[in-house]
C-alpha positions as CSV (number, residue, x, y, z in Angstrom):
1,M,1.7,8.3,-4.3
2,I,-1.7,6.8,-4.0
3,S,-4.5,8.0,-6.3
4,V,-8.2,7.8,-5.6
5,Y,-10.4,6.7,-8.5
6,R,-14.2,6.2,-8.8
7,R,-15.3,3.0,-10.5
8,G,-19.1,2.8,-10.5
9,R,-20.3,4.0,-7.2
10,I,-17.3,2.9,-5.1
11,Y,-13.9,4.6,-4.7
12,W,-10.7,2.7,-5.3
13,I,-7.0,3.4,-4.7
14,R,-4.0,2.6,-6.8
15,G,-0.5,3.8,-7.0
16,S,2.7,3.2,-5.1
17,V,4.2,4.0,-1.7
18,Q,8.0,4.5,-1.7
19,G,8.3,2.6,-4.9
20,V,6.3,-0.3,-3.8
21,P,3.3,-0.7,-6.2
22,I,-0.2,-0.9,-4.8
23,P,-2.7,-2.7,-7.0
24,W,-6.3,-1.6,-7.2
25,Q,-8.1,-1.8,-3.8
26,S,-11.6,-1.0,-2.9
27,L,-12.2,1.6,-0.2
28,G,-15.7,0.5,0.2
29,T,-17.3,3.9,0.2
30,Q,-19.2,6.1,-2.3
31,F,-18.3,9.3,-0.5
32,K,-15.3,11.3,-1.8
33,D,-14.3,12.9,1.5
34,I,-14.3,9.6,3.3
35,A,-12.3,8.0,0.5
36,A,-9.7,10.7,0.7
37,Q,-9.4,10.1,4.4
38,L,-9.1,6.3,4.0
39,A,-6.5,6.7,1.2
40,A,-4.4,9.0,3.5
41,K,-4.7,6.5,6.3
42,F,-3.7,3.6,4.0
43,E,-0.6,5.4,2.7
44,L,0.4,6.4,6.3
45,E,0.2,2.7,7.4
46,Y,2.3,1.5,4.5
47,T,4.9,4.2,5.0
48,T,5.1,3.3,8.7
49,A,5.4,-0.3,7.9
50,L,8.5,0.5,5.7
51,S,10.0,2.6,8.5
52,T,10.1,0.0,11.2
53,A,13.2,-1.3,12.9
54,L,13.5,-3.8,10.1
55,G,13.0,-1.0,7.6
56,P,16.3,-1.1,5.8
57,I,16.2,-5.0,5.4
58,C,12.6,-4.8,4.3
59,R,13.2,-2.0,1.8
60,E,16.2,-3.9,0.3
61,F,14.2,-7.0,-0.1
62,L,11.2,-5.2,-1.6
63,E,13.4,-3.2,-4.0
64,S,15.0,-6.4,-5.3
65,A,11.7,-8.4,-5.4
66,R,9.6,-5.6,-7.0
67,V,10.5,-6.6,-10.5
68,R,10.5,-10.4,-9.9
69,V,7.2,-11.0,-8.2
70,K,3.5,-10.3,-8.7
71,P,1.9,-7.2,-7.0
72,S,-0.1,-9.4,-4.8
73,T,2.9,-11.2,-3.5
74,L,4.6,-7.9,-2.8
75,Q,1.5,-6.8,-0.9
76,K,1.5,-9.9,1.2
77,S,5.2,-9.4,1.9
78,M,4.4,-5.9,3.1
79,F,1.6,-7.3,5.4
80,V,4.1,-9.9,6.8
81,F,6.8,-7.2,7.4
82,K,4.3,-5.0,9.1
83,R,3.1,-7.7,11.4
84,F,6.7,-8.9,12.2
85,G,7.6,-5.3,13.1
86,E,4.8,-5.2,15.7
């Protein structure tokens, strides 16, 4: 579950998607309704990336690597899996 937070004037997201931690990321907006839409889109994209044809392999790797690597490395791995799935 991704949560939307306000830090200063800008909204940020943080949380996890299907057990994969998502570090703080700026949404680049100061409007709450737009931030909620962007957060929902972000969560949908990550969920879709986990459900690709390589989904079971990716999920297994991410579950085993989740406790051993930094969140930024995990995020880059998600990006690579998503691109590879396309």
